[in-house]
C-alpha positions, 0 to 999 in steps of 0.5 A, spaced: 734 422 073 728 421 068 721 423 069 716 420 065 710 424 062 704 420 060 700 424 055 705 428 053 702 431 047 696 434 051 696 441 053 698 440 060 702 434 059 706 438 053 706 444 058 709 440 064 714 437 059 717 443 057 717 446 064 721 440 067 726 440 061 727 447 062 729 446 069 734 441 067 730 434 068 731 428 063 724 427 060 721 420 057 715 422 054 709 417 052 703 419 048 699 415 042 700 420 037 707 418 034 707 425 030 705 429 035 710 425 040 716 426 036 715 433 035 714 434 043 720 430 044 724 434 038 723 440 042 725 438 049 730 433 048 730 426 052 726 420 050 719 418 048 715 412 046 708 411 043 703 407 047 695 407 048 694 407 055 688 403 054 693 397 052 696 394 058 702 391 054 703 398 050 703 402 056 708 397 060 713 397 054 713 404 054 714 405 061 720 400 061 723 403 056 725 409 060 730 405 064 731 403 071 731 409 075 726 414 075 725 420 079 718 422 077 711 420 074 706 424 071 699 421 068 697 427 064 691 423 061 684 425 061 677 425 058 671 430 058 665 426 057 659 431 059 652 428 058 646 427 063 645 421 066 640 419 062 644 419 056 650 415 059 652 408 057 656 403 060 661 404 054 661 411 056 663 409 064 668 403 062 671 408 057 672 414 062 674 409 067 679 405 063 682 412 061 683 415 067 683 411 073 685 404 070 691 407 066 693 411 072 694 404 076 697 400 071 702 406 069 704 406 077 704 399 077 709 398 071 714 404 073 714 402 081 721 398 080 724 404 077 721 409 082 723 405 088 730 405 085 731 412 085 730 412 093 725 419 093 720 419 087 714 423 086 708 421 082 702 426 080 695 424 078 690 428 075 683 429 078 678 435 076 674 440 081 668 436 079 669 431 084 669 435 090 664 440 087 659 435 084 657 438 077 651 436 073 652 432 067 659 430 070 657 423 072 661 418 068 667 423 069 666 424 076 666 417 077 672 416 074 676 422 077 673 420 084 677 413 083 683 417 081 683 420 088 682 414 091 687 411 088 692 416 090 690 416 097 691 408 097 698 409 093 700 415 098 699 410 104 702 404 101 708 407 098 711 412 103 716 414 105 720 413 099 715 415 094 710 421 094 703 421 091 699 427 090 693 429 085 692 435 081 685 437 080 684 443 075 678 447 073 676 448 066 683 449 062 684 452 055 687 445 052 685 442 046 681 437 050 677 442 052 676 446 045 669 444 045 667 448 051 673 454 051 672 455 043 666 458 044 667 465 046 660 466 050 660 459 053 668 460 055 666 467 058 660 465 062 664 459 065 670 464 067 665 468 071 664 462 075 671 462 078 673 468 083 679 469 079 674 470 073 678 467 068 679 460 065 686 456 067 692 455 062 695 449 061 701 452 064 697 454 070 696 446 072 703 444 069 706 449 074 703 445 080 705 438 077 712 441 076 712 443 084 709 436 086 715 433 082 720 437 085 725 436 091 721 443 094 715 438 095 718 432 099 714 433 105 707 433 101 704 427 099 697 424 099 694 431 097 689 433 092 691 440 090 686 444 087 688 449 081 682 452 079 681 459 080 678 458 087 672 455 084 672 449 089 672 453 095 670 460 094 664 464 093 665 471 092 657 473 091 651 472 095 
């Protein structure tokens, strides 16, 4: 059966697509950059469709083109919008919500008939360590990803037992999206030091957790937020 990866051209989405394809899964990759999407699809095989997740019609059409039986869906779309609350605009909040939360809702809604047809499907959404911890300058993205976690819990309850729904919550990960933070060596080193494991995440660290949740090995896991964060959400090694 097919697994839909939305955001397949991003760092985590591409890593997840490669990992799943290498395990023998058929991937239906969705992204907004046609050239990058074609390159990912050529590497992993499967099918692909171009869509902007903020455009309902495009997103629905791209998902429906995956076919009528889908065993998994991963919504690997996110944003990093770090501003003090005094500088956050309504437009910032609306953009982050539409991209992170509303897009995830629409994706699951559109894929639901195909997911139900598989009989034992899995959905993986993405949050952030900042929801549970609370970080300064994260108000807009924290609200949006907090909504994603609420969505995950509601869907997990409603869609059980045939569809499992879980969430992966990474800390800062070295992806193109985070390049403004990770590309500065001094800043990256300082942030890495805040993690008990003393390094930043790699895209494949996060993809490994998502791949597990999409696999038959996780058939008794639903309604969970899985932290892939170097221990930052729960451990304090100093003081």
